[in-house]
N, C-alpha and C positions, 0 to 999 in steps of 0.2 A: 879290364872289361871282358875280355874273352873268357877268363876263368869264371866269371859270374854269369855268363850268358846261358839262357835256356830258350830254345826255339818254341814259340807259341804256334799252335796249329789251328786256331779258330777259323781261319779263312781257307783251310785246305779243301773242305767240302761243304762250306756254309757261306752264303753271302754275308759278309761281316762288315761291321763299322756303322757309320752314321746312316740310318735308314737303309741298311744293306747296300750301300753305294759301291762297296768293293767286290770285285768279281772273285769267284772261286779260282784257286790256282790249278793250272793244268798239271797232269801227272808228270809230264816231262820236266816241268819247272821244279816240281817237288823233288824229283830224283836228283836234279842238279844241286838243289839246296842241301839235301841230305849228304851228298858227296862232298860238298864244300865244308860242311860241319865236320865230317870225318877227317878231312885234310887239316883242318884247323884244331883238331882234337877237342871239339866241343861235343860233349857226350850227354846232354840233357834235353829232353823234349817234353813239352807240356801239352796234354790233350784231354779229351773228355768223351764219354759215351754220348753226350748230347750234341756232339759235332757231326751228326749224320754218320757217314761211313768212314770218318777219319781214322778211327782205331784200326779198321780193317785195311785201309790203305797203307798205314804204317806197318801193319803186320806182314804185308806183302813185300815190304822193303827189308833190306838187311840191317835191322836196327837192334839186334840182340845184345850188342855191346853198349847200347845207350841206356842211360838212367831214365826210365819213363815215369812221368807223373801223370796220372789220370784222375779225373774228377767224376764222382758218382753222385747221383741224386736218388733218393728213395721215392718210390711210387706206391702210395697207399692203395691205389685202385687195383694193383696187381698183387698176386699172391707170392711173388718171388721175394726172397729175403735179400738183405744187403750182400750176404755171402754169395747168393746166386748172381747178383749183378757183378760182383768182383770176377767170378769165373767166366762171365760173358766177355768181360774185358780181356782176360788172359787168352781166351779163345780168339778174340778179334786180333789181339796183338801178337798172336802166335808165340806166346811166352808164358811159362808157368809162374814166373816171378815178375812182380811189378814193384819198382823201387819205392814209389810214393803214391798213396791214395789220399785224395782230398775230398771232403764233403763239399759238393758243389753248391748246395743250398744250406746255409747256416741254420735255417728253421728246422731242418731235419734233426739237428742235435738238440734244439730247444723244445722239440715237440714231445708228445707222450712216449714215443718209441725211441727217443734219443739215446738213452743208456743201452737199450737192447741192440740197436744197430751199431753203436760205437763198440760195444763188447764183441760183436761179430768180427770187426776189423782187428781188434786187439788179439783175438784168438788166432786169426790168420797171420798176424805179425809174429806171434809166439811160435807158430808152426813153420815160419821162414818163407811165407809167400809174399810178405810185404816187409820193407825195411822201416818206412816212416809213414805216420798218419798225420793228417792236417786238415785245415779248412780254408775255403776261399770266402772272404767276406767283403762287404761294402762299407759297413759302419763300425766305428770304434766301440760304441755302446754294446752292439751285438756281440762283438768279439770278447769284450770283458765278461759278459754273461756266460759265454761258452767256456772261457778259461777258468772261471770260478767253479765249473763243473767237471771239466775234462783235462787230462794231461795230453797235450799235443806236441808233436815234433816240429811241425811247420805251420806257418800262417801266411797265406797269400793275400796281399792287400793292394788296392789301387793307389798309385802314387805318381803324380805328375805335377807340372808347374801350376796348374789350376787347382788340383786336388792335393793339398798339403795337410789335410786333417790328421793324418797319422803321425806327422812329424812333431814330436815333443820329447824333451829329455826324459820326463817321467814315464812316458809310454815305452820308449826304447829301453830304459833301465828295467822296467817291469818285465819286458820280453826277455832281456838278458838274464834276469834272476830266474826265470822259468826255463832257461836254456832252450828257447824256441828260435828256430831259424825264420828270418823274415824274407819272404820272396815278394818282389815288387812286380805288379802287372799294370797294364793300361798306361804305360809310360808315355804313349803318344795319344792317349784318350781316344782309343779306337780310330786313330788316324786324323782326328779332328784338329789336333795341334799342328799337323803337317800340311793342312789344306790352305789354299789361297783364300784370302779374306773374301773375295767376291763369290767364292763357291760354298761358303758356309751356309747350311740349310736355313730356311726362313723360320723354322721352329726355335732357333736360337736368337731371335730378334731382340729379346729382352737383354741378352748377354752380349749384344753387339759391341758395347763399349769395352768389354774385356778383351775381345779380339783386336780392337783398335789399340788398346794398351799393350797387348802382346806384340803386335807388329811394330809399334813404336819402340818398344824395349829392344827388340831384335835389331832394329836399325841403329839405335843408339849404341849398342854393344858390338855392332858389326859381326853378327853371328847368325848362322842359318838356323832354321827351326829344328832340324834333326840334331845339330850340334848342341843347341840349347837344351833340348830334352835329355840328351845323353849326359851332358855336363851336370844337369840338375840331379839326376838319379845316381851318378857315379860318385858324387861328392858326399852322399849319405853313407858314412862308413859302416853303419850297422845293417845295411842291406846285404844279405848273404848271396842272393841270386836275383837276376833281372830277366823277366820274361819279355821277349820281343817277338812281335808278329811282323812278317815281311810280305810285300806284294810281289817280290821277284828276287832272283839271285843277285841282281844288280844292287837292290836296296840292302840286302844282307851284307854285301861286300862294303858298301858305304858305312854300315854300322861297324863292321870289323876293322875298318881303316880309321875309325874315330880316335882322336887324340884329345886328351883333356886340355881345356883352355888354361893358360897361366893367369888370366885375368881374375880379379875378385868379382864374381857375378852375384848380384843380389836378387834372388828369386822371390823373396818374401812378398814383394809388392804385387806379384802376379797371382797370388792365392785368391781363391773364390769360395764363398760360402753357399753358392747356389747349387743345390742338389739337382736342379733341373739340368744343369750343365755337367756336373761332375759324376752323376750317377746314371749310367746308360740304361738302367731299368726304367728310368722316367722319360726316356726319349720317345 
């Protein structure tokens, strides 16, 4: 688990989660989390230019030995190139080298300027500014279109007990053939899977039965929500890295102390086809 872990930073300077219910982290707490990562020899952090001042916050900390993954999105209303955006991130992060750059919006690659902006990153990779290039997606169909056009190193996908759409032998084999690393994100569904049933927002009223089924399943298997989410994701062998966001140092330690259950847990019955639930863009 520790070897696969990447710290997600979406809530460092952005109110993150269901209807922005989760508070931004205090700088003192962030420093404690970074220090804990160093002690545990976890050296990967996932961030984005879209997370307000998070890149700058990270740049002010001693993270030069970390493998940084940042996500960039193309803004057609501005004259800046994708290359310009990259160097904004290097300045923010106080580092001339960024291990991985992901396209934050898959539509950038599928748009008119897709090849142009992709080639800008390829050139930066050839010059040694970047080691890996990838994309963060929500839909399998979208990803297939992108992979038909571009050679990528990494794909970041949402994967959790409710959203199991990317789990299929054919898909995983396809990714292996293309030698693409799979990074799983949203393993707690932005904290929704960890919430008490009574606190689930009213806009998920239609999916109430799924939460009842989830809680009944947890009770039947005598397992906590955190343990179930982590057991689900760690049992998928083809996942190279797992991105986790945390609300505190305490929660990070709970994740680090996680041990796989010896039970045979059947997660398939928890899967949902409701995009209103599994896709945060529709919240």
